[in-house]
ZADO-81287 format. One record per residue: residue number from 1; residue in three letters; x negated, y negated, z of N, C-alpha, C in turn. Coordinates in nm, 4 decimals, always signed. Example, Ala and Ser with C-alpha at 12.3 -4.5 7.8 and 13.67 -1.06 7.14 Angstrom:
REM ZADO-81287
+-----+-----+----------+----------+----------+----------+----------+----------+----------+----------+----------+
:   n : res :   n_east :  n_north :     n_up :  ca_east : ca_north :    ca_up :   c_east :  c_north :     c_up :
+-----+-----+----------+----------+----------+----------+----------+----------+----------+----------+----------+
:   1 : ALA :  -1.3190 :  +0.5690 :  +0.7800 :  -1.2300 :  +0.4500 :  +0.7800 :  -1.3200 :  +0.3300 :  +0.7800 :
:   2 : SER :  -1.2850 :  +0.2250 :  +0.7080 :  -1.3670 :  +0.1060 :  +0.7140 :  -1.2900 :  -0.0030 :  +0.7870 :
+-----+-----+----------+----------+----------+----------+----------+----------+----------+----------+----------+
This chain:
REM ZADO-81287
+-----+-----+----------+----------+----------+----------+----------+----------+----------+----------+----------+
:   n : res :   n_east :  n_north :     n_up :  ca_east : ca_north :    ca_up :   c_east :  c_north :     c_up :
+-----+-----+----------+----------+----------+----------+----------+----------+----------+----------+----------+
:   1 : MET : -10.6879 :  +0.9684 : -11.3414 : -10.7718 :  +0.9959 : -11.4565 : -10.9181 :  +1.0041 : -11.4177 :
:   2 : PHE : -10.9481 :  +1.0258 : -11.2938 : -11.0867 :  +1.0320 : -11.2515 : -11.1298 :  +1.1767 : -11.2392 :
:   3 : SER : -11.2241 :  +1.2149 : -11.3246 : -11.2751 :  +1.3506 : -11.3236 : -11.4040 :  +1.3541 : -11.4040 :
:   4 : ASN : -11.4851 :  +1.4523 : -11.3766 : -11.6049 :  +1.4747 : -11.4565 : -11.5844 :  +1.5886 : -11.5556 :
:   5 : ASP : -11.4660 :  +1.6426 : -11.5576 : -11.4345 :  +1.7547 : -11.6453 : -11.3754 :  +1.7008 : -11.7761 :
:   6 : ARG : -11.4517 :  +1.7167 : -11.8833 : -11.4117 :  +1.6634 : -12.0136 : -11.2762 :  +1.7164 : -12.0577 :
:   7 : THR : -11.2554 :  +1.8458 : -12.0429 : -11.1294 :  +1.9054 : -12.0875 : -11.0127 :  +1.8542 : -12.0047 :
:   8 : GLU : -11.0335 :  +1.8392 : -11.8763 : -10.9276 :  +1.7869 : -11.7891 : -10.8890 :  +1.6445 : -11.8294 :
:   9 : LEU : -10.9877 :  +1.5624 : -11.8584 : -10.9588 :  +1.4255 : -11.9009 : -10.8850 :  +1.4234 : -12.0346 :
:  10 : ARG : -10.9284 :  +1.5060 : -12.1255 : -10.8630 :  +1.5123 : -12.2564 : -10.7200 :  +1.5648 : -12.2433 :
:  11 : ARG : -10.6997 :  +1.6550 : -12.1491 : -10.5667 :  +1.7121 : -12.1277 : -10.4660 :  +1.6031 : -12.0881 :
:  12 : VAL : -10.5121 :  +1.5000 : -12.0215 : -10.4228 :  +1.3899 : -11.9835 : -10.3597 :  +1.3292 : -12.1085 :
:  13 : PHE : -10.4405 :  +1.3065 : -12.2118 : -10.3869 :  +1.2520 : -12.3367 : -10.2875 :  +1.3496 : -12.3985 :
:  14 : HIS : -10.3250 :  +1.4747 : -12.4046 : -10.2375 :  +1.5779 : -12.4609 : -10.1053 :  +1.5844 : -12.3851 :
:  15 : ASP : -10.1135 :  +1.5894 : -12.2523 :  -9.9932 :  +1.6026 : -12.1700 :  -9.9025 :  +1.4804 : -12.1810 :
:  16 : CYS :  -9.9615 :  +1.3622 : -12.1819 :  -9.8806 :  +1.2403 : -12.1960 :  -9.8080 :  +1.2393 : -12.3301 :
:  17 : TRP :  -9.8782 :  +1.2790 : -12.4345 :  -9.8168 :  +1.2801 : -12.5679 :  -9.7047 :  +1.3850 : -12.5737 :
:  18 : LYS :  -9.7270 :  +1.4985 : -12.5108 :  -9.6252 :  +1.6030 : -12.5073 :  -9.5009 :  +1.5547 : -12.4318 :
:  19 : LEU :  -9.5211 :  +1.4893 : -12.3176 :  -9.4082 :  +1.4339 : -12.2417 :  -9.3296 :  +1.3343 : -12.3269 :
:  20 : LYS :  -9.4005 :  +1.2502 : -12.4000 :  -9.3357 :  +1.1511 : -12.4862 :  -9.2539 :  +1.2218 : -12.5944 :
:  21 : GLN :  -9.3123 :  +1.3242 : -12.6560 :  -9.2432 :  +1.3991 : -12.7612 :  -9.1169 :  +1.4648 : -12.7085 :
:  22 : GLN :  -9.1198 :  +1.5060 : -12.5819 :  -9.0051 :  +1.5735 : -12.5207 :  -8.9040 :  +1.4759 : -12.4617 :
:  23 : GLY :  -8.9326 :  +1.3462 : -12.4693 :  -8.8423 :  +1.2462 : -12.4158 :  -8.8399 :  +1.2404 : -12.2641 :
:  24 : GLN :  -8.9449 :  +1.2880 : -12.2000 :  -8.9536 :  +1.2880 : -12.0544 :  -8.9861 :  +1.1477 : -12.0015 :
:  25 : ALA :  -8.9522 :  +1.1246 : -11.8769 :  -8.9848 :  +0.9982 : -11.8109 :  -9.1363 :  +0.9909 : -11.7899 :
:  26 : LEU :  -9.1908 :  +0.8723 : -11.8059 :  -9.3342 :  +0.8503 : -11.7916 :  -9.3602 :  +0.7479 : -11.6821 :
:  27 : ASP :  -9.4654 :  +0.7707 : -11.6037 :  -9.5042 :  +0.6690 : -11.5058 :  -9.5839 :  +0.5598 : -11.5776 :
:  28 : ALA :  -9.6253 :  +0.4579 : -11.5052 :  -9.6898 :  +0.3419 : -11.5674 :  -9.8186 :  +0.3802 : -11.6414 :
:  29 : LEU :  -9.9011 :  +0.4635 : -11.5803 : -10.0256 :  +0.5048 : -11.6460 :  -9.9959 :  +0.5863 : -11.7715 :
:  30 : GLN :  -9.9025 :  +0.6779 : -11.7622 :  -9.8654 :  +0.7581 : -11.8788 :  -9.8103 :  +0.6705 : -11.9908 :
:  31 : GLN :  -9.7324 :  +0.5680 : -11.9551 :  -9.6795 :  +0.4756 : -12.0558 :  -9.7929 :  +0.4023 : -12.1270 :
:  32 : MET :  -9.8948 :  +0.3598 : -12.0515 : -10.0082 :  +0.2908 : -12.1130 : -10.0809 :  +0.3857 : -12.2090 :
:  33 : ILE : -10.1030 :  +0.5080 : -12.1656 : -10.1728 :  +0.6061 : -12.2491 : -10.0927 :  +0.6339 : -12.3758 :
:  34 : VAL :  -9.9637 :  +0.6535 : -12.3622 :  -9.8784 :  +0.6795 : -12.4788 :  -9.8785 :  +0.5592 : -12.5726 :
:  35 : SER :  -9.8781 :  +0.4403 : -12.5185 :  -9.8834 :  +0.3204 : -12.6023 : -10.0099 :  +0.3182 : -12.6876 :
:  36 : ILE : -10.1208 :  +0.3576 : -12.6277 : -10.2473 :  +0.3625 : -12.7016 : -10.2419 :  +0.4726 : -12.8069 :
:  37 : ILE : -10.1883 :  +0.5875 : -12.7713 : -10.1754 :  +0.6970 : -12.8676 : -10.0871 :  +0.6537 : -12.9841 :
:  38 : GLU :  -9.9771 :  +0.5865 : -12.9549 :  -9.8853 :  +0.5430 : -13.0613 :  -9.9540 :  +0.4491 : -13.1596 :
:  39 : GLN : -10.0519 :  +0.3747 : -13.1135 : -10.1246 :  +0.2830 : -13.2008 : -10.2278 :  +0.3551 : -13.2875 :
:  40 : HIS : -10.2418 :  +0.4850 : -13.2660 : -10.3391 :  +0.5647 : -13.3406 : -10.2718 :  +0.6874 : -13.4018 :
:  41 : PRO : -10.1912 :  +0.6683 : -13.5046 : -10.1213 :  +0.7820 : -13.5655 : -10.2171 :  +0.8881 : -13.6205 :
:  42 : GLU : -10.3397 :  +0.8483 : -13.6488 : -10.4375 :  +0.9447 : -13.6992 : -10.4754 :  +1.0495 : -13.5946 :
:  43 : TYR : -10.4402 :  +1.0258 : -13.4673 : -10.4718 :  +1.1203 : -13.3603 : -10.3518 :  +1.2054 : -13.3186 :
:  44 : HIS : -10.2346 :  +1.1764 : -13.3703 : -10.1142 :  +1.2455 : -13.3254 : -10.1227 :  +1.3961 : -13.3442 :
:  45 : SER : -10.1592 :  +1.4413 : -13.4626 : -10.1647 :  +1.5864 : -13.4865 : -10.2751 :  +1.6509 : -13.4036 :
:  46 : LEU : -10.3825 :  +1.5800 : -13.3810 : -10.4909 :  +1.6298 : -13.2971 : -10.4407 :  +1.6584 : -13.1562 :
:  47 : LEU : -10.3579 :  +1.5687 : -13.1028 : -10.3083 :  +1.5822 : -12.9665 : -10.1985 :  +1.6878 : -12.9538 :
:  48 : GLU : -10.1418 :  +1.7274 : -13.0639 : -10.0354 :  +1.8279 : -13.0602 : -10.0903 :  +1.9700 : -13.0526 :
:  49 : ASN : -10.2211 :  +1.9866 : -13.0739 : -10.2838 :  +2.1191 : -13.0685 : -10.3811 :  +2.1222 : -12.9513 :
:  50 : ILE : -10.3454 :  +2.1964 : -12.8495 : -10.4264 :  +2.2011 : -12.7274 : -10.5676 :  +2.2547 : -12.7529 :
:  51 : ASP : -10.5865 :  +2.3307 : -12.8588 : -10.7197 :  +2.3831 : -12.8913 : -10.8191 :  +2.2717 : -12.9236 :
:  52 : ASN : -10.7692 :  +2.1562 : -12.9626 : -10.8573 :  +2.0439 : -12.9967 : -10.9241 :  +1.9818 : -12.8747 :
:  53 : LEU : -10.8790 :  +2.0175 : -12.7565 : -10.9382 :  +1.9598 : -12.6358 : -11.0830 :  +2.0028 : -12.6174 :
:  54 : GLU : -11.1209 :  +2.1143 : -12.6747 : -11.2578 :  +2.1665 : -12.6595 : -11.3502 :  +2.1245 : -12.7734 :
:  55 : ARG : -11.2975 :  +2.0581 : -12.8725 : -11.3770 :  +2.0208 : -12.9900 : -11.4860 :  +1.9205 : -12.9530 :
:  56 : ASP : -11.6026 :  +1.9370 : -13.0143 : -11.7129 :  +1.8429 : -12.9945 : -11.7137 :  +1.7408 : -13.1078 :
:  57 : TYR : -11.7546 :  +1.6205 : -13.0738 : -11.7661 :  +1.5123 : -13.1712 : -11.9065 :  +1.4551 : -13.1598 :
:  58 : TYR : -11.9796 :  +1.4602 : -13.2686 : -12.1172 :  +1.4113 : -13.2678 : -12.1279 :  +1.2879 : -13.3568 :
:  59 : PRO : -12.2015 :  +1.1865 : -13.3111 : -12.2151 :  +1.0633 : -13.3899 : -12.2646 :  +1.0885 : -13.5322 :
:  60 : GLY : -12.3529 :  +1.1842 : -13.5500 : -12.4081 :  +1.2125 : -13.6817 : -12.3079 :  +1.2702 : -13.7800 :
:  61 : GLN : -12.1936 :  +1.3149 : -13.7307 : -12.0910 :  +1.3727 : -13.8174 : -12.0091 :  +1.2649 : -13.8883 :
:  62 : GLY : -12.0237 :  +1.1423 : -13.8441 : -11.9474 :  +1.0337 : -13.9056 : -11.8017 :  +1.0296 : -13.8638 :
:  63 : VAL : -11.7672 :  +1.1037 : -13.7591 : -11.6300 :  +1.1061 : -13.7083 : -11.6317 :  +1.0561 : -13.5648 :
:  64 : ALA : -11.5483 :  +0.9573 : -13.5393 : -11.5416 :  +0.9022 : -13.4038 : -11.4747 :  +1.0015 : -13.3094 :
:  65 : ASN : -11.5156 :  +1.0000 : -13.1859 : -11.4532 :  +1.0827 : -13.0837 : -11.3213 :  +1.0158 : -13.0446 :
:  66 : PRO : -11.2083 :  +1.0750 : -13.0795 : -11.0792 :  +1.0106 : -13.0524 : -11.0519 :  +0.9921 : -12.9036 :
:  67 : PHE : -11.1014 :  +1.0838 : -12.8214 : -11.0776 :  +1.0736 : -12.6778 : -11.1603 :  +0.9605 : -12.6173 :
:  68 : LEU : -11.2816 :  +0.9452 : -12.6633 : -11.3640 :  +0.8329 : -12.6198 : -11.3029 :  +0.7017 : -12.6665 :
:  69 : HIS : -11.2572 :  +0.6994 : -12.7898 : -11.1970 :  +0.5783 : -12.8452 : -11.0754 :  +0.5349 : -12.7634 :
:  70 : MET : -10.9859 :  +0.6287 : -12.7357 : -10.8665 :  +0.5942 : -12.6584 : -10.9020 :  +0.5585 : -12.5144 :
:  71 : SER : -11.0042 :  +0.6231 : -12.4594 : -11.0489 :  +0.5901 : -12.3236 : -11.1050 :  +0.4489 : -12.3166 :
:  72 : MET : -11.1708 :  +0.4073 : -12.4226 : -11.2224 :  +0.2699 : -12.4251 : -11.1073 :  +0.1698 : -12.4301 :
:  73 : HIS : -11.0014 :  +0.2047 : -12.5017 : -10.8816 :  +0.1192 : -12.4997 : -10.8283 :  +0.1071 : -12.3568 :
:  74 : ILE : -10.8219 :  +0.2193 : -12.2862 : -10.7733 :  +0.2172 : -12.1485 : -10.8609 :  +0.1268 : -12.0632 :
:  75 : ALA : -10.9918 :  +0.1404 : -12.0769 : -11.0843 :  +0.0568 : -11.9997 : -11.0607 :  -0.0908 : -12.0292 :
:  76 : LEU : -11.0437 :  -0.1241 : -12.1559 : -11.0218 :  -0.2642 : -12.1918 : -10.8884 :  -0.3157 : -12.1393 :
:  77 : VAL : -10.7840 :  -0.2357 : -12.1498 : -10.6525 :  -0.2769 : -12.0985 : -10.6628 :  -0.3049 : -11.9490 :
:  78 : GLU : -10.7319 :  -0.2175 : -11.8776 : -10.7498 :  -0.2372 : -11.7326 : -10.8312 :  -0.3637 : -11.7036 :
:  79 : GLN : -10.9391 :  -0.3843 : -11.7778 : -11.0217 :  -0.5029 : -11.7567 : -10.9423 :  -0.6302 : -11.7835 :
:  80 : ILE : -10.8666 :  -0.6292 : -11.8901 : -10.7881 :  -0.7477 : -11.9280 : -10.6788 :  -0.7728 : -11.8245 :
:  81 : SER : -10.6131 :  -0.6675 : -11.7782 : -10.5039 :  -0.6858 : -11.6823 : -10.5532 :  -0.7399 : -11.5482 :
:  82 : THR : -10.6765 :  -0.7043 : -11.5115 : -10.7318 :  -0.7515 : -11.3837 : -10.8244 :  -0.8718 : -11.4014 :
:  83 : ASN : -10.8483 :  -0.9083 : -11.5265 : -10.9411 :  -1.0175 : -11.5610 : -11.0787 :  -0.9957 : -11.4967 :
:  84 : ARG : -11.1240 :  -0.8718 : -11.5079 : -11.2574 :  -0.8395 : -11.4580 : -11.3359 :  -0.7729 : -11.5665 :
:  85 : PRO : -11.4441 :  -0.8276 : -11.6079 : -11.5093 :  -0.9438 : -11.5497 : -11.4300 :  -1.0718 : -11.5761 :
:  86 : ALA : -11.4447 :  -1.1654 : -11.4846 : -11.3716 :  -1.2920 : -11.4944 : -11.3997 :  -1.3567 : -11.6297 :
:  87 : GLY : -11.2920 :  -1.3866 : -11.7009 : -11.3034 :  -1.4487 : -11.8316 : -11.2686 :  -1.3554 : -11.9467 :
:  88 : ILE : -11.2587 :  -1.2254 : -11.9195 : -11.2303 :  -1.1314 : -12.0277 : -11.0892 :  -1.1502 : -12.0827 :
:  89 : ARG : -10.9959 :  -1.1865 : -11.9979 : -10.8579 :  -1.2065 : -12.0442 : -10.8524 :  -1.3200 : -12.1468 :
:  90 : GLU : -10.9216 :  -1.4288 : -12.1178 : -10.9244 :  -1.5421 : -12.2111 : -10.9935 :  -1.5030 : -12.3416 :
:  91 : CYS : -11.1030 :  -1.4292 : -12.3326 : -11.1706 :  -1.3802 : -12.4534 : -11.0749 :  -1.2952 : -12.5365 :
:  92 : HIS : -11.0029 :  -1.2054 : -12.4698 : -10.9087 :  -1.1184 : -12.5401 : -10.7994 :  -1.1999 : -12.6085 :
:  93 : GLN : -10.7475 :  -1.2997 : -12.5392 : -10.6435 :  -1.3837 : -12.5985 : -10.6952 :  -1.4542 : -12.7236 :
:  94 : LYS : -10.8155 :  -1.5074 : -12.7165 : -10.8736 :  -1.5775 : -12.8316 : -10.9035 :  -1.4803 : -12.9454 :
:  95 : LEU : -10.9541 :  -1.3635 : -12.9124 : -10.9827 :  -1.2637 : -13.0156 : -10.8534 :  -1.2126 : -13.0789 :
:  96 : THR : -10.7489 :  -1.1984 : -12.9980 : -10.6190 :  -1.1566 : -13.0505 : -10.5689 :  -1.2582 : -13.1526 :
:  97 : LYS : -10.5821 :  -1.3836 : -13.1199 : -10.5402 :  -1.4893 : -13.2119 : -10.6262 :  -1.4866 : -13.3385 :
:  98 : SER : -10.7542 :  -1.4663 : -13.3200 : -10.8471 :  -1.4669 : -13.4324 : -10.8278 :  -1.3458 : -13.5247 :
:  99 : PHE : -10.8066 :  -1.2274 : -13.4661 : -10.7988 :  -1.1053 : -13.5457 : -10.6560 :  -1.0594 : -13.5733 :
: 100 : GLY : -10.5568 :  -1.1271 : -13.5164 : -10.4187 :  -1.1018 : -13.5527 : -10.3411 :  -1.0040 : -13.4674 :
: 101 : SER : -10.4087 :  -0.9297 : -13.3784 : -10.3350 :  -0.8376 : -13.2914 : -10.4216 :  -0.8002 : -13.1724 :
: 102 : PRO : -10.3566 :  -0.7682 : -13.0593 : -10.4331 :  -0.7230 : -12.9429 : -10.5123 :  -0.5960 : -12.9722 :
: 103 : HIS : -10.4530 :  -0.5078 : -13.0504 : -10.5182 :  -0.3810 : -13.0834 : -10.6475 :  -0.4052 : -13.1620 :
: 104 : GLU : -10.6419 :  -0.4901 : -13.2617 : -10.7620 :  -0.5202 : -13.3404 : -10.8660 :  -0.5921 : -13.2554 :
: 105 : ALA : -10.8213 :  -0.6794 : -13.1670 : -10.9146 :  -0.7473 : -13.0762 : -10.9881 :  -0.6446 : -12.9907 :
: 106 : GLU : -10.9145 :  -0.5463 : -12.9401 : -10.9771 :  -0.4422 : -12.8578 : -11.0781 :  -0.3623 : -12.9387 :
: 107 : HIS : -11.0468 :  -0.3338 : -13.0642 : -11.1432 :  -0.2619 : -13.1482 : -11.2729 :  -0.3415 : -13.1605 :
: 108 : ARG : -11.2645 :  -0.4705 : -13.1756 : -11.3848 :  -0.5545 : -13.1849 : -11.4591 :  -0.5575 : -13.0513 :
: 109 : MET : -11.3836 :  -0.5601 : -12.9426 : -11.4431 :  -0.5673 : -12.8090 : -11.5155 :  -0.4380 : -12.7707 :
: 110 : MET : -11.4785 :  -0.3272 : -12.8323 : -11.5387 :  -0.1984 : -12.7978 : -11.6890 :  -0.1955 : -12.8202 :
: 111 : ASP : -11.7366 :  -0.2663 : -12.9206 : -11.8815 :  -0.2698 : -12.9440 : -11.9530 :  -0.3291 : -12.8234 :
: 112 : CYS : -11.8982 :  -0.4359 : -12.7685 : -11.9587 :  -0.4988 : -12.6511 : -11.9490 :  -0.4085 : -12.5287 :
: 113 : LEU : -11.8352 :  -0.3436 : -12.5120 : -11.8171 :  -0.2534 : -12.3985 : -11.9143 :  -0.1365 : -12.4076 :
: 114 : SER : -11.9256 :  -0.0772 : -12.5252 : -12.0164 :  +0.0372 : -12.5384 : -12.1613 :  -0.0040 : -12.5170 :
: 115 : GLU : -12.1987 :  -0.1231 : -12.5621 : -12.3347 :  -0.1727 : -12.5382 : -12.3589 :  -0.1931 : -12.3887 :
: 116 : ALA : -12.2622 :  -0.2500 : -12.3182 : -12.2766 :  -0.2723 : -12.1739 : -12.2913 :  -0.1393 : -12.0996 :
: 117 : ILE : -12.2133 :  -0.0400 : -12.1391 : -12.2208 :  +0.0909 : -12.0750 : -12.3552 :  +0.1572 : -12.1064 :
: 118 : TRP : -12.3963 :  +0.1504 : -12.2322 : -12.5230 :  +0.2123 : -12.2727 : -12.6399 :  +0.1499 : -12.1979 :
: 119 : GLN : -12.6424 :  +0.0163 : -12.1880 : -12.7500 :  -0.0518 : -12.1165 : -12.7519 :  -0.0119 : -11.9693 :
: 120 : ALA : -12.6352 :  -0.0035 : -11.9092 : -12.6269 :  +0.0346 : -11.7680 : -12.6795 :  +0.1767 : -11.7471 :
: 121 : GLN : -12.6412 :  +0.2662 : -11.8353 : -12.6893 :  +0.4040 : -11.8240 : -12.8398 :  +0.4107 : -11.8462 :
: 122 : ARG : -12.8865 :  +0.3400 : -11.9460 : -13.0296 :  +0.3406 : -11.9784 : -13.1134 :  +0.2865 : -11.8633 :
: 123 : ASN : -13.0633 :  +0.1800 : -11.7995 : -13.1375 :  +0.1142 : -11.6917 : -13.1009 :  +0.1658 : -11.5531 :
: 124 : ASN : -13.0062 :  +0.2597 : -11.5481 : -12.9591 :  +0.3145 : -11.4213 : -12.9140 :  +0.2030 : -11.3261 :
: 125 : THR : -12.8305 :  +0.1132 : -11.3810 : -12.7788 :  -0.0009 : -11.3055 : -12.6286 :  -0.0128 : -11.3292 :
: 126 : MET : -12.5690 :  -0.1044 : -11.2572 : -12.4296 :  -0.1391 : -11.2850 : -12.4265 :  -0.2182 : -11.4166 :
: 127 : PRO : -12.3145 :  -0.2140 : -11.4888 : -12.3064 :  -0.2940 : -11.6111 : -12.3267 :  -0.4428 : -11.5813 :
: 128 : ASP : -12.3956 :  -0.5087 : -11.6706 : -12.4230 :  -0.6517 : -11.6591 : -12.3021 :  -0.7280 : -11.7136 :
: 129 : GLU : -12.2166 :  -0.7744 : -11.6226 : -12.0929 :  -0.8417 : -11.6634 : -12.1208 :  -0.9705 : -11.7401 :
: 130 : ALA : -12.2249 :  -1.0424 : -11.7027 : -12.2585 :  -1.1685 : -11.7715 : -12.2979 :  -1.1393 : -11.9161 :
: 131 : ALA : -12.3820 :  -1.0390 : -11.9366 : -12.4233 :  -1.0042 : -12.0730 : -12.3038 :  -0.9538 : -12.1541 :
: 132 : TYR : -12.2155 :  -0.8793 : -12.0896 : -12.0941 :  -0.8293 : -12.1542 : -12.0077 :  -0.9452 : -12.2022 :
: 133 : LEU : -11.9869 :  -1.0438 : -12.1159 : -11.9060 :  -1.1600 : -12.1547 : -11.9724 :  -1.2405 : -12.2654 :
: 134 : ILE : -12.1034 :  -1.2529 : -12.2610 : -12.1743 :  -1.3245 : -12.3677 : -12.1528 :  -1.2534 : -12.5008 :
: 135 : CYS : -12.1611 :  -1.1210 : -12.4989 : -12.1358 :  -1.0430 : -12.6197 : -11.9946 :  -1.0693 : -12.6718 :
: 136 : LEU : -11.8966 :  -1.0700 : -12.5830 : -11.7573 :  -1.0961 : -12.6237 : -11.7415 :  -1.2372 : -12.6797 :
: 137 : GLN : -11.8057 :  -1.3334 : -12.6159 : -11.7979 :  -1.4717 : -12.6643 : -11.8650 :  -1.4864 : -12.8000 :
: 138 : ASN : -11.9703 :  -1.4081 : -12.8231 : -12.0364 :  -1.4110 : -12.9545 : -11.9438 :  -1.3599 : -13.0640 :
: 139 : LEU : -11.8537 :  -1.2696 : -13.0300 : -11.7561 :  -1.2247 : -13.1284 : -11.6715 :  -1.3404 : -13.1781 :
: 140 : LEU : -11.6385 :  -1.4292 : -13.0871 : -11.5577 :  -1.5467 : -13.1240 : -11.6364 :  -1.6416 : -13.2126 :
: 141 : GLU : -11.7625 :  -1.6584 : -13.1831 : -11.8465 :  -1.7502 : -13.2602 : -11.8806 :  -1.6958 : -13.3984 :
: 142 : ASN : -11.8863 :  -1.5635 : -13.4099 : -11.9246 :  -1.5015 : -13.5368 : -11.8052 :  -1.4690 : -13.6254 :
: 143 : ASP : -11.6873 :  -1.5025 : -13.5794 : -11.5662 :  -1.4742 : -13.6585 : -11.5537 :  -1.5732 : -13.7722 :
+-----+-----+----------+----------+----------+----------+----------+----------+----------+----------+----------+
């Protein structure tokens, strides 16, 4: 899934969903992607039309970018599975308990992830893992 080509990255979601619809065997990464897609029924019809891969999503339109949203889920699943940054797995477990599901916990965690990415881009640095974890821990305190 490493590419700088937006359409190529989006095609991965489309192709995984198509394989699932056809009952084809999926590798581990494809299974994770399909699991995330299944949790978002509002994106199913979007992924069934390949023309949607070129669509632009602007924050001012009030519509979230579904590909960015699902990609953030992938990033969080990877972070939690590797416990990097150290402590994120425990935060996720506590947030899951607090919000009732892993999926909802990830939705809450996305604000912290997007802030960490934005700060890193703005400052032209690596993401600040300590600040990211503090943000996640604040979610627990503010619940």
